C-alpha angles and dihedrals in degrees: 000000000000105000116197103235097236090062097051099094094045094042092057089052092047093051093060087060101040118354098187094049093046092050089049094051094049092046090058092054084076097047127078121172108300094192097050094035088062093047095055091044089059091046093050097094094050125094115258094246089056094047089051094050093047093049092046090051088052094050088052094042090238103168095185091053091051097049092101096035122113111276095243091058089048090050093049093052108025121358101045107005122182107262123235109265118253094245094057115119110166090186089067091064095078101087092046091050092052092047091051094049090049093047100029099124090049093044093052091044090052090045093060101036099038117007102049089042088055088051101043091048087079131073088274083086088069091065092051098043092049092052089049093214093127092063097038096044108004096138093051089049091055090049089052090053089053094048091049090056094043090054100044088048093051120101107268091004093127097046116109095272099033121116092237089057090049094047093049092053092043086058089055090055094047094048093051092048092050090047091052095048100040094043090056093056122099094238097060108101106206096180090054103038109018117224123342112261091003126195086254092058096044092044089051091045096055089045087057092044088057110032102026091044090057092045094046095043090051088055088055092052106275120143129209134178118223090256090050093051091051092047093048090057089046091059094048091044093056093043087052091051088052089050089061101254108157112245086236089074102021110109117243103204139349094282090051092047092052093046089051090050091051096047093042090049090055094047093051117086118243116284112295128211088266090055090049091051094043098049095044092048087051093054093049093048093056099084090052089056086056090052095254104142102156105105096219093052091044091052094048093049092048097047099037101036119010103044092043093048090045092050090049093053100043097036133242096276095058092038090053092050089051091051092242112167116259114257121234093184116107121222094008099177093043090053091046092051093049091047091052090047092052093048090051092050092048093048088047102048103020098036092233118159132004125289121279091246094054089046091053093048089053090051093050134081102256116154128186090226092061131232117340118219095188115125130216111268099198133044092233117065096219089059098042127098121246112285 
Protein backbone atom coordinates (compact mmCIF):
# COMPACT_ATOMS: atom_id res chain seq x y z
CA UNK A 1 0.00 0.00 0.00
CA UNK A 2 1.24 3.47 -0.92
CA UNK A 3 1.22 5.36 2.38
CA UNK A 4 1.48 9.16 2.18
CA UNK A 5 4.47 10.05 4.33
CA UNK A 6 2.69 12.53 6.62
CA UNK A 7 0.43 9.71 7.80
CA UNK A 8 3.13 7.19 8.67
CA UNK A 9 3.58 7.94 12.42
CA UNK A 10 -0.15 8.05 13.17
CA UNK A 11 -0.88 5.05 10.97
CA UNK A 12 1.45 2.83 12.98
CA UNK A 13 -0.22 3.99 16.19
CA UNK A 14 -3.72 3.38 14.79
CA UNK A 15 -2.77 -0.12 13.62
CA UNK A 16 -2.03 -1.10 17.22
CA UNK A 17 -5.69 -0.36 18.00
CA UNK A 18 -7.45 -1.67 14.87
CA UNK A 19 -5.21 -2.89 12.06
CA UNK A 20 -7.99 -3.39 9.53
CA UNK A 21 -9.62 0.01 10.11
CA UNK A 22 -6.25 1.81 9.98
CA UNK A 23 -5.30 0.06 6.72
CA UNK A 24 -8.69 0.97 5.26
CA UNK A 25 -8.39 4.64 6.23
CA UNK A 26 -4.92 5.01 4.76
CA UNK A 27 -5.90 3.20 1.56
CA UNK A 28 -8.64 5.77 1.03
CA UNK A 29 -6.22 8.70 1.33
CA UNK A 30 -5.20 7.80 -2.23
CA UNK A 31 -8.76 7.45 -3.53
CA UNK A 32 -11.03 10.24 -4.71
CA UNK A 33 -14.35 9.56 -6.43
CA UNK A 34 -13.61 7.67 -9.67
CA UNK A 35 -17.11 8.14 -11.11
CA UNK A 36 -17.39 11.89 -10.49
CA UNK A 37 -13.70 12.53 -11.16
CA UNK A 38 -14.27 11.21 -14.69
CA UNK A 39 -17.42 13.32 -15.11
CA UNK A 40 -15.74 16.63 -14.21
CA UNK A 41 -12.76 15.78 -16.40
CA UNK A 42 -15.14 15.46 -19.34
CA UNK A 43 -16.78 18.78 -18.42
CA UNK A 44 -13.46 20.61 -18.12
CA UNK A 45 -13.40 22.04 -21.64
CA UNK A 46 -16.92 23.51 -21.49
CA UNK A 47 -17.82 27.11 -20.52
CA UNK A 48 -19.07 27.55 -16.97
CA UNK A 49 -22.54 28.68 -18.00
CA UNK A 50 -22.97 25.55 -20.09
CA UNK A 51 -21.75 23.33 -17.25
CA UNK A 52 -24.27 25.04 -14.96
CA UNK A 53 -27.12 24.41 -17.43
CA UNK A 54 -26.19 20.77 -18.00
CA UNK A 55 -25.89 19.97 -14.29
CA UNK A 56 -29.15 21.76 -13.54
CA UNK A 57 -30.85 19.75 -16.29
CA UNK A 58 -29.47 16.59 -14.73
CA UNK A 59 -30.68 17.53 -11.27
CA UNK A 60 -34.18 18.07 -12.70
CA UNK A 61 -34.00 14.94 -14.90
CA UNK A 62 -34.57 17.17 -17.93
CA UNK A 63 -33.77 14.80 -20.78
CA UNK A 64 -34.10 17.48 -23.43
CA UNK A 65 -31.70 19.75 -21.58
CA UNK A 66 -29.17 16.91 -21.40
CA UNK A 67 -29.32 15.93 -25.07
CA UNK A 68 -26.06 17.70 -25.92
CA UNK A 69 -24.36 17.02 -22.59
CA UNK A 70 -21.21 14.83 -22.38
CA UNK A 71 -22.05 11.14 -22.18
CA UNK A 72 -20.64 10.56 -18.70
CA UNK A 73 -22.87 13.29 -17.30
CA UNK A 74 -25.86 11.78 -19.10
CA UNK A 75 -24.94 8.39 -17.67
CA UNK A 76 -24.69 9.78 -14.16
CA UNK A 77 -28.14 11.37 -14.20
CA UNK A 78 -30.20 9.58 -16.83
CA UNK A 79 -28.76 6.67 -18.79
CA UNK A 80 -26.99 4.71 -16.04
CA UNK A 81 -27.73 6.41 -12.71
CA UNK A 82 -26.28 5.13 -9.46
CA UNK A 83 -28.94 2.91 -7.82
CA UNK A 84 -30.21 3.47 -4.31
CA UNK A 85 -28.26 1.36 -1.79
CA UNK A 86 -29.96 -1.73 -0.38
CA UNK A 87 -29.87 -0.27 3.12
CA UNK A 88 -31.71 2.95 2.24
CA UNK A 89 -35.00 3.48 4.09
CA UNK A 90 -36.17 7.07 3.76
CA UNK A 91 -39.11 6.36 6.06
CA UNK A 92 -36.57 5.95 8.88
CA UNK A 93 -35.45 9.59 8.53
CA UNK A 94 -38.47 11.00 10.40
CA UNK A 95 -37.22 10.80 14.02
CA UNK A 96 -33.83 12.27 13.05
CA UNK A 97 -35.52 15.13 11.19
CA UNK A 98 -37.73 15.90 14.17
CA UNK A 99 -34.72 15.79 16.50
CA UNK A 100 -32.80 18.21 14.28
CA UNK A 101 -35.75 20.59 14.05
CA UNK A 102 -36.15 20.57 17.82
CA UNK A 103 -32.44 21.00 18.52
CA UNK A 104 -31.48 22.91 15.36
CA UNK A 105 -29.89 25.95 17.02
CA UNK A 106 -27.83 23.74 19.31
CA UNK A 107 -26.83 21.39 16.48
CA UNK A 108 -25.60 24.24 14.30
CA UNK A 109 -23.86 25.89 17.25
CA UNK A 110 -22.11 22.60 18.00
CA UNK A 111 -21.29 22.20 14.32
CA UNK A 112 -19.32 25.46 14.19
CA UNK A 113 -17.68 25.33 17.61
CA UNK A 114 -16.95 21.59 17.74
CA UNK A 115 -17.67 19.43 14.71
CA UNK A 116 -15.99 21.55 12.04
CA UNK A 117 -13.03 22.14 14.34
CA UNK A 118 -12.68 18.36 14.72
CA UNK A 119 -12.72 17.98 10.95
CA UNK A 120 -10.40 20.84 10.02
CA UNK A 121 -7.82 19.73 12.57
CA UNK A 122 -6.85 17.05 10.05
CA UNK A 123 -4.96 17.34 6.77
CA UNK A 124 -8.22 18.15 5.02
CA UNK A 125 -7.45 21.72 6.10
CA UNK A 126 -4.61 21.72 3.58
CA UNK A 127 -7.02 21.45 0.66
CA UNK A 128 -9.09 24.37 1.91
CA UNK A 129 -6.17 26.63 2.80
CA UNK A 130 -4.46 26.05 -0.54
CA UNK A 131 -7.59 26.96 -2.47
CA UNK A 132 -7.98 30.08 -0.31
CA UNK A 133 -11.76 29.96 -0.34
CA UNK A 134 -12.09 30.03 3.43
CA UNK A 135 -10.48 33.48 3.38
CA UNK A 136 -12.18 34.93 0.31
CA UNK A 137 -15.63 33.54 1.07
CA UNK A 138 -15.51 31.96 4.52
CA UNK A 139 -18.82 33.37 5.73
CA UNK A 140 -20.65 32.17 2.63
CA UNK A 141 -19.11 28.72 3.09
CA UNK A 142 -20.40 28.48 6.66
CA UNK A 143 -23.83 29.56 5.46
CA UNK A 144 -23.70 26.85 2.80
CA UNK A 145 -22.96 24.28 5.49
CA UNK A 146 -25.97 25.50 7.44
CA UNK A 147 -28.23 25.34 4.41
CA UNK A 148 -27.10 21.82 3.54
CA UNK A 149 -28.07 20.64 7.01
CA UNK A 150 -31.40 22.48 6.96
CA UNK A 151 -32.26 20.84 3.65
CA UNK A 152 -31.25 17.24 4.43
CA UNK A 153 -33.12 17.47 7.73
CA UNK A 154 -36.29 18.72 6.05
CA UNK A 155 -39.19 16.32 5.39
CA UNK A 156 -38.68 14.99 1.88
CA UNK A 157 -35.33 16.76 1.55
CA UNK A 158 -33.47 13.58 0.59
CA UNK A 159 -36.01 12.33 -1.93
CA UNK A 160 -34.91 12.58 -5.56
CA UNK A 161 -36.23 16.11 -6.16
CA UNK A 162 -35.54 17.42 -2.66
CA UNK A 163 -33.11 20.26 -2.09
CA UNK A 164 -31.13 18.12 0.35
CA UNK A 165 -30.59 15.53 -2.39
CA UNK A 166 -29.50 18.18 -4.87
CA UNK A 167 -27.15 19.93 -2.44
CA UNK A 168 -25.51 16.64 -1.47
CA UNK A 169 -24.88 15.78 -5.11
CA UNK A 170 -23.70 19.32 -5.80
CA UNK A 171 -21.08 18.88 -3.09
CA UNK A 172 -19.92 15.76 -4.92
CA UNK A 173 -19.38 17.76 -8.11
CA UNK A 174 -17.52 20.53 -6.27
CA UNK A 175 -15.24 18.10 -4.42
CA UNK A 176 -14.32 16.34 -7.66
CA UNK A 177 -13.61 19.62 -9.43
CA UNK A 178 -11.42 20.92 -6.61
CA UNK A 179 -9.63 17.57 -6.49
CA UNK A 180 -8.93 17.82 -10.23
CA UNK A 181 -7.71 21.41 -10.09
CA UNK A 182 -5.71 21.25 -6.88
CA UNK A 183 -4.17 17.88 -7.68
CA UNK A 184 -2.73 19.33 -10.88
CA UNK A 185 -0.92 22.19 -9.13
CA UNK A 186 2.80 22.12 -8.42
CA UNK A 187 2.28 22.77 -4.71
CA UNK A 188 0.17 19.67 -4.03
CA UNK A 189 2.47 16.96 -2.64
CA UNK A 190 0.83 13.64 -3.50
CA UNK A 191 3.57 11.54 -1.90
CA UNK A 192 3.09 13.33 1.42
CA UNK A 193 -0.66 13.94 1.50
CA UNK A 194 -2.42 11.55 -0.88
CA UNK A 195 -5.11 13.04 -3.11
CA UNK A 196 -6.89 16.33 -2.32
CA UNK A 197 -10.28 15.90 -0.61
CA UNK A 198 -9.71 12.15 -0.47
CA UNK A 199 -12.38 9.55 0.22
CA UNK A 200 -10.75 9.10 3.63
CA UNK A 201 -11.28 12.76 4.48
CA UNK A 202 -14.84 12.97 3.20
CA UNK A 203 -15.73 9.72 4.99
CA UNK A 204 -14.14 11.06 8.18
CA UNK A 205 -15.91 14.41 7.81
CA UNK A 206 -19.38 12.90 7.42
CA UNK A 207 -18.75 10.60 10.39
CA UNK A 208 -17.96 13.76 12.38
CA UNK A 209 -21.02 15.57 10.99
CA UNK A 210 -23.19 12.77 12.36
CA UNK A 211 -21.63 11.38 15.52
CA UNK A 212 -19.68 14.37 16.79
CA UNK A 213 -22.59 16.73 16.13
CA UNK A 214 -24.80 14.59 18.35
CA UNK A 215 -22.13 14.40 21.06
CA UNK A 216 -21.29 18.10 20.97
CA UNK A 217 -24.90 19.28 20.76
CA UNK A 218 -25.76 17.12 23.78
CA UNK A 219 -23.00 18.94 25.65
CA UNK A 220 -24.75 22.20 24.73
CA UNK A 221 -28.12 20.94 26.00
CA UNK A 222 -29.71 18.99 23.11
CA UNK A 223 -31.62 15.77 23.81
CA UNK A 224 -32.15 12.69 21.62
CA UNK A 225 -33.96 9.40 22.10
CA UNK A 226 -32.20 6.25 20.93
CA UNK A 227 -34.49 6.15 17.89
CA UNK A 228 -33.67 9.77 17.07
CA UNK A 229 -29.92 9.19 17.39
CA UNK A 230 -30.06 6.25 14.99
CA UNK A 231 -32.24 8.18 12.54
CA UNK A 232 -29.99 11.27 12.69
CA UNK A 233 -27.10 9.04 11.60
CA UNK A 234 -29.25 7.45 8.87
CA UNK A 235 -29.83 10.90 7.35
CA UNK A 236 -26.13 11.74 7.32
CA UNK A 237 -25.20 8.29 6.02
CA UNK A 238 -27.41 8.68 2.96
CA UNK A 239 -26.26 12.26 2.39
CA UNK A 240 -22.67 10.95 2.52
CA UNK A 241 -23.56 8.28 -0.02
CA UNK A 242 -24.93 10.98 -2.34
CA UNK A 243 -21.70 12.94 -1.81
CA UNK A 244 -19.81 10.05 -3.39
CA UNK A 245 -18.22 8.44 -0.33
CA UNK A 246 -17.36 4.81 -1.14
CA UNK A 247 -19.30 2.41 1.05
CA UNK A 248 -15.96 0.93 2.07
CA UNK A 249 -15.40 4.02 4.25
CA UNK A 250 -18.97 5.23 4.79
CA UNK A 251 -20.10 4.64 8.37
CA UNK A 252 -23.07 2.34 9.04
CA UNK A 253 -24.31 3.55 12.45
CA UNK A 254 -23.31 5.77 15.37
CA UNK A 255 -20.86 3.26 16.85
CA UNK A 256 -19.19 2.79 13.48
CA UNK A 257 -19.02 6.57 12.93
CA UNK A 258 -17.36 7.10 16.31
CA UNK A 259 -14.84 4.34 15.58
CA UNK A 260 -14.03 5.84 12.18
CA UNK A 261 -13.53 9.21 13.87
CA UNK A 262 -11.22 7.64 16.47
CA UNK A 263 -9.07 5.67 14.01
CA UNK A 264 -8.99 8.52 11.49
CA UNK A 265 -7.91 10.96 14.20
CA UNK A 266 -5.07 8.62 15.15
CA UNK A 267 -3.94 8.22 11.54
CA UNK A 268 -3.94 11.96 10.92
CA UNK A 269 -0.80 13.93 11.82
CA UNK A 270 -0.98 16.54 14.61
CA UNK A 271 -2.63 19.81 13.52
CA UNK A 272 -0.51 21.61 10.95
CA UNK A 273 -0.14 25.34 10.44
CA UNK A 274 -2.93 25.05 7.86
CA UNK A 275 -5.20 23.48 10.49
CA UNK A 276 -4.39 26.28 12.92
CA UNK A 277 -5.16 28.92 10.29
CA UNK A 278 -8.34 27.16 9.16
CA UNK A 279 -9.89 26.54 12.57
CA UNK A 280 -9.15 30.02 13.90
CA UNK A 281 -10.55 31.59 10.72
CA UNK A 282 -13.65 29.46 11.20
CA UNK A 283 -14.15 30.61 14.79
CA UNK A 284 -13.68 34.27 13.87
CA UNK A 285 -16.12 34.02 10.95
CA UNK A 286 -18.96 32.66 13.07
CA UNK A 287 -20.31 36.04 14.31
CA UNK A 288 -20.57 37.31 10.73
CA UNK A 289 -22.75 34.32 9.88
CA UNK A 290 -25.03 35.38 12.72
CA UNK A 291 -25.18 38.90 11.27
CA UNK A 292 -22.94 40.54 13.90
CA UNK A 293 -20.79 43.00 11.97
CA UNK A 294 -19.77 45.47 14.70
CA UNK A 295 -16.09 44.73 15.38
CA UNK A 296 -16.31 45.21 19.16
CA UNK A 297 -19.37 42.98 19.44
CA UNK A 298 -17.74 40.34 17.24
CA UNK A 299 -14.57 40.33 19.32
CA UNK A 300 -16.54 40.03 22.54
CA UNK A 301 -18.59 37.11 21.22
CA UNK A 302 -15.53 35.29 19.86
CA UNK A 303 -13.40 35.70 22.98
CA UNK A 304 -16.10 35.34 25.64
CA UNK A 305 -18.32 32.67 24.09
CA UNK A 306 -17.13 30.93 20.93
CA UNK A 307 -13.53 30.15 21.85
CA UNK A 308 -14.41 29.02 25.42
CA UNK A 309 -17.27 26.82 24.19
CA UNK A 310 -15.09 25.34 21.44
CA UNK A 311 -12.30 24.57 23.90
CA UNK A 312 -14.78 22.89 26.26
CA UNK A 313 -16.14 20.72 23.42
CA UNK A 314 -12.90 19.63 21.73
CA UNK A 315 -10.76 19.40 24.88
CA UNK A 316 -7.71 21.29 26.08
CA UNK A 317 -5.16 19.12 24.24
CA UNK A 318 -6.54 19.81 20.78
CA UNK A 319 -7.40 23.42 21.63
CA UNK A 320 -3.80 24.03 22.70
CA UNK A 321 -2.46 22.48 19.50
CA UNK A 322 -4.72 24.84 17.52
CA UNK A 323 -3.48 27.88 19.50
CA UNK A 324 -6.92 28.63 20.89
CA UNK A 325 -6.73 31.12 23.77
CA UNK A 326 -6.95 29.76 27.28
CA UNK A 327 -10.32 30.13 28.94
CA UNK A 328 -10.68 31.72 32.35
CA UNK A 329 -14.41 31.03 32.51
CA UNK A 330 -15.49 28.26 34.88
CA UNK A 331 -18.25 25.80 33.95
CA UNK A 332 -18.36 27.02 30.34
CA UNK A 333 -20.86 24.49 29.03
CA UNK A 334 -23.15 24.80 32.05
CA UNK A 335 -23.18 28.59 31.62
CA UNK A 336 -23.94 28.20 27.92
CA UNK A 337 -26.85 25.82 28.60
CA UNK A 338 -28.33 28.16 31.22
CA UNK A 339 -28.01 31.13 28.89
CA UNK A 340 -29.74 29.27 26.07
CA UNK A 341 -32.54 28.20 28.39
CA UNK A 342 -33.10 31.77 29.57
CA UNK A 343 -33.21 33.00 25.96
CA UNK A 344 -35.77 30.34 25.03
CA UNK A 345 -37.96 31.27 27.99
CA UNK A 346 -37.76 34.99 27.20
CA UNK A 347 -38.62 34.34 23.56
CA UNK A 348 -41.55 32.18 24.60
CA UNK A 349 -43.09 34.34 27.30
CA UNK A 350 -41.88 37.85 26.45
CA UNK A 351 -41.88 37.49 22.67
CA UNK A 352 -38.24 38.63 22.47
CA UNK A 353 -36.22 37.79 19.37
CA UNK A 354 -37.18 36.00 16.18
CA UNK A 355 -38.04 32.34 15.92
CA UNK A 356 -35.28 29.76 15.67
CA UNK A 357 -36.34 28.96 12.12
CA UNK A 358 -36.11 32.58 10.96
CA UNK A 359 -32.70 32.90 12.63
CA UNK A 360 -31.49 29.75 10.88
CA UNK A 361 -32.68 30.98 7.50
CA UNK A 362 -30.79 34.22 7.99
CA UNK A 363 -27.62 32.23 8.81
CA UNK A 364 -27.96 30.00 5.74
CA UNK A 365 -26.98 30.44 2.11
CA UNK A 366 -30.31 31.18 0.46
CA UNK A 367 -30.23 33.15 -2.76
CA UNK A 368 -33.15 34.47 -4.80
CA UNK A 369 -31.52 33.14 -7.97
CA UNK A 370 -31.67 29.56 -6.67
CA UNK A 371 -28.96 26.94 -6.50
CA UNK A 372 -25.90 27.50 -8.66
CA UNK A 373 -24.28 24.50 -10.29
CA UNK A 374 -21.26 26.38 -11.57
CA UNK A 375 -17.95 24.83 -10.60
CA UNK A 376 -14.65 26.51 -9.70
CA UNK A 377 -12.44 26.92 -12.77
CA UNK A 378 -9.14 27.56 -10.97
CA UNK A 379 -7.48 25.91 -7.98
CA UNK A 380 -7.11 29.26 -6.20
CA UNK A 381 -10.22 31.13 -5.16
CA UNK A 382 -8.93 34.58 -6.08
CA UNK A 383 -8.39 33.46 -9.71
CA UNK A 384 -11.57 31.42 -10.08
CA UNK A 385 -14.73 32.69 -11.71
CA UNK A 386 -17.89 33.02 -9.65
CA UNK A 387 -19.48 29.72 -8.81
